[in-house]
C-alpha positions in Angstrom: 48.4 1.0 0.3 45.5 1.3 2.9 45.2 3.1 6.2 42.4 2.0 8.6 41.5 2.6 12.3 41.1 -0.8 14.0 40.9 -2.3 17.5 43.9 -4.5 18.6 44.3 -6.6 21.8 42.0 -4.5 23.9 43.0 -1.0 22.5 40.2 0.6 20.5 42.3 3.1 18.5 45.1 1.7 16.3 46.3 2.7 12.8 46.6 -0.3 10.4 48.8 0.4 7.4 48.8 -2.4 4.8 49.5 -3.3 1.2 49.6 -6.7 -0.5 53.0 -7.5 1.1 52.8 -6.5 4.8 50.6 -5.1 7.6 51.6 -2.7 10.3 49.6 -2.0 13.5 50.4 1.2 15.4 48.9 2.1 18.7 47.2 5.5 19.1 46.2 4.8 22.8 49.8 4.5 24.1 53.2 5.2 22.6 54.6 6.1 20.2 54.7 2.4 19.6 54.5 0.0 16.6 52.7 -3.2 17.9 52.8 -5.5 14.9 54.6 -6.0 11.5 53.8 -9.1 9.5 53.1 -10.6 6.1 49.4 -11.1 5.3 49.3 -14.8 6.4 52.4 -14.7 8.7 53.1 -14.1 12.4 53.9 -10.8 14.0 57.7 -10.5 14.0 57.6 -8.5 17.3 57.2 -9.7 20.8 54.0 -8.5 22.6 53.5 -8.8 26.4 49.9 -10.1 26.7 49.5 -8.9 30.3 50.3 -5.3 29.3 48.1 -5.1 26.2 44.9 -3.1 26.1 45.9 -1.1 29.1 47.0 2.5 29.7 47.7 5.1 32.4 50.0 2.9 34.5 52.2 4.8 37.0 55.4 2.9 35.9 56.9 2.4 32.4 55.7 -0.7 30.5 57.7 -2.5 27.9 54.6 -3.8 26.1 56.7 -5.0 23.1 56.8 -3.9 19.5 59.0 -1.0 18.4 59.4 2.2 20.5 61.2 5.5 20.4 63.5 6.0 23.4 66.3 8.3 24.5 69.9 7.3 25.1 72.2 6.9 27.0 70.1 4.6 29.1 69.2 6.4 32.3 66.1 5.5 34.5 65.4 9.2 34.9 65.3 9.8 31.1 64.9 6.6 29.1 62.1 5.2 31.1 59.9 8.3 30.8 56.2 7.1 30.8 54.6 6.6 27.4 51.3 5.1 28.8 49.0 7.6 27.3 47.4 8.5 23.9 49.6 10.0 21.2 48.9 12.9 19.0 48.8 11.6 15.4 48.5 12.8 11.9 47.6 10.6 8.9 49.9 11.1 6.0 49.3 10.1 2.3 51.5 7.0 2.8 51.9 6.7 6.6 51.4 8.3 10.0 53.1 10.7 12.3 53.0 10.0 16.1 53.9 12.5 18.8 54.4 12.2 22.5 54.1 15.7 23.9 57.0 16.8 26.2 56.5 16.1 29.9 56.8 18.8 32.4 59.6 16.9 34.1 62.0 16.4 31.2 60.7 18.5 28.4 61.6 15.9 25.7 59.1 15.8 22.8 59.2 12.5 20.8 58.1 12.3 17.1 57.9 9.0 15.2 57.0 9.1 11.5 56.3 5.9 9.6 55.7 5.4 5.9 54.9 2.2 4.0 55.9 1.7 0.4 53.1 1.3 -2.1 54.1 -2.1 -3.4 56.8 -3.7 -1.2 57.5 -4.5 2.5 59.7 -1.5 3.0 58.8 0.7 6.0 60.7 3.9 6.7 60.8 5.1 10.3 62.1 8.6 11.3 62.8 9.1 15.0 63.1 12.6 16.3 63.5 14.0 19.9 63.1 17.7 20.5 64.4 19.5 23.6 61.5 21.7 24.8 63.0 22.3 28.3 64.9 25.4 29.2 68.2 23.6 29.8 70.7 21.9 27.4 70.6 18.1 27.4 73.0 15.6 25.8 71.1 12.7 24.2 70.6 10.4 21.2 67.4 9.2 19.6 67.0 5.5 20.1 64.8 3.0 18.1 64.3 -0.3 19.8 62.6 -3.3 18.0 61.5 -6.0 20.5 61.6 -9.2 18.4 59.5 -12.3 19.0 61.3 -15.1 20.8 63.0 -18.1 19.2 64.8 -16.4 16.4 68.4 -15.9 15.1 70.0 -12.5 14.7 72.5 -12.1 11.9 75.0 -9.2 12.1 77.5 -8.6 9.2 81.1 -7.6 10.0 83.6 -5.5 8.1 85.8 -7.4 5.6 89.0 -8.8 7.1 92.3 -7.1 6.3 95.9 -8.3 6.1 98.9 -7.7 8.2 101.2 -5.7 7.8 99.2 -3.8 5.1 96.2 -2.9 7.4 97.7 -1.5 10.5 94.7 0.5 11.9 91.6 -0.9 13.5 88.4 -1.1 11.5 85.8 -2.0 14.1 84.5 -1.0 17.5 82.8 -3.6 19.7 81.3 -2.7 23.1 80.4 -5.2 25.8 78.2 -4.7 28.9 79.1 -6.0 32.4 76.7 -8.9 32.2 77.9 -10.1 28.7 79.6 -13.5 28.9 81.7 -14.0 25.8 81.5 -17.8 26.3 77.7 -17.8 26.2 76.7 -20.4 23.5 74.0 -18.1 22.1 76.7 -16.0 20.5 78.8 -17.1 17.5 81.6 -14.8 16.4 82.7 -15.6 12.8 84.9 -13.7 10.4 82.0 -12.4 8.4 79.0 -12.5 10.7 78.1 -12.4 14.4 75.0 -14.4 15.2 72.9 -14.3 18.4 70.2 -16.8 19.1 67.2 -16.0 21.4 66.4 -18.9 23.8 63.9 -19.3 26.6 66.5 -20.3 29.1 69.0 -17.5 28.4 69.9 -14.6 30.8 70.6 -11.0 29.8 73.4 -10.3 27.3 74.2 -7.2 25.3 76.7 -6.0 22.6 77.1 -2.8 20.7 79.0 -1.9 17.5 80.0 1.1 15.5 78.1 -0.6 12.7 78.9 0.5 9.1 77.6 -2.6 7.3 74.1 -1.0 6.9 71.8 -3.9 7.9 71.0 -6.4 10.6 68.6 -9.4 10.1 66.4 -11.6 12.3 65.3 -15.1 11.1 62.4 -16.5 13.1 60.8 -19.6 11.5 60.1 -18.6 7.9 60.1 -14.9 8.6 63.2 -12.8 7.7 63.1 -9.3 9.2 65.8 -6.9 8.1 66.6 -3.5 9.6 68.9 -0.9 8.1 70.9 1.3 10.4 72.6 4.7 9.6 76.2 5.5 10.5 77.6 9.0 10.2 81.4 9.2 9.8 83.0 11.5 12.3 80.0 11.8 14.6 80.1 11.0 18.3 77.8 8.1 19.5 76.8 7.0 22.9 78.1 4.0 24.8 81.7 4.3 23.5 80.6 4.8 19.9 77.6 2.6 19.2 75.1 3.3 16.5 73.8 -0.3 16.9 73.1 -2.3 20.0 71.5 -5.7 20.6 70.1 -7.2 23.8 68.4 -10.5 24.6 67.0 -12.3 27.6 64.6 -15.3 28.2 61.7 -13.3 26.8 62.8 -11.5 23.6 65.6 -10.0 21.5 66.1 -6.3 20.8 67.6 -4.8 17.6 68.4 -1.2 18.4 69.5 1.8 16.3 70.9 5.1 17.7 71.5 8.6 16.3 74.7 10.5 16.9 75.0 11.9 20.5 74.4 15.7 20.6 74.1 18.4 23.2 70.6 19.9 22.4 70.0 23.5 23.3 66.4 24.4 24.0 64.4 24.0 20.8 67.0 21.8 19.1 66.4 18.2 18.1 68.3 14.9 17.3 67.0 12.4 14.8 67.8 9.3 12.8 66.1 7.0 10.3 65.9 3.2 9.9 64.1 1.0 7.3 62.4 -2.4 7.7 62.0 -5.2 5.2 60.1 -8.5 5.7 59.9 -11.8 3.8 57.8 -14.8 4.6 58.4 -18.4 3.4 62.1 -17.9 3.8 64.3 -21.0 3.3 66.7 -21.9 6.2 70.5 -21.6 5.9 72.5 -24.8 5.6 74.6 -23.8 8.6 75.8 -20.8 10.6 79.3 -21.0 9.0 80.2 -17.8 7.3 80.2 -19.2 3.7 76.8 -20.8 4.1 75.3 -17.7 5.8 76.6 -15.4 3.1 75.5 -17.6 0.2 72.0 -17.8 1.9 71.4 -14.2 2.8 72.9 -12.2 0.0 70.2 -13.2 -2.6 67.5 -12.6 0.0 68.8 -9.1 0.7 68.9 -8.4 -3.1 65.3 -9.6 -3.5 64.1 -7.3 -0.7 66.0 -4.4 -2.2 68.4 -3.8 0.8 
């Protein structure tokens, strides 16, 4: 595994983590933000916004693309805190730690730590938000991956039960006011939900209390997999979501959230996710549950998920 300082899309300072399987590019000029994740000869799985690259110091929040550390529940006064300046960083033996010092206004200190496996595509991301204000605040740490357009998201569901044996609910699904359940980009099966990103689609969003560990995104021959933690008995934001997904005409987001906590001054909230990536991925025969399961289970086993 190698770590280098490189230029990228107009930014002179970026950490490049690579091994023979994948390459990561992490900005040191703005953030914390991961800009690129790809196989050696593949395409970046993340969406980048070209008009926002290579710039810094803007007076308003910029999406830029890639993967970012945010704060939930979504609130313009908190979530959209500016991250348009350089990060404090520390190179680790197998990764990097990025810190966005607390602002005077909110007092929230963000720390994103990434490590890359020596000989696989596995990336471990640890998200942490520390309350450095003098007031308690109720928040979750929130990891948002902005995926490149044109792909298909695959979300596994809990196993179906039987009536009258299984009398209690086994899933939580949360919808936003602008989510149209008849939108053809969605497919709700018995074993999987799929969501396709299209260039002519408006905003739509869904959240889950997701206990099935992983979510995948197939775009061309690239299969991206993210693992998502769930803590039994913990409170989560947005009626109980540890996973949320959003898409519009530009991109699709795969989002993980920590439990919701009231942080006293000096306390922190945190969560971890892992990424896996495979290129040259064969396509599923169809989006029917049986075909999707037969297709993705061997790929997950190969990736070590």
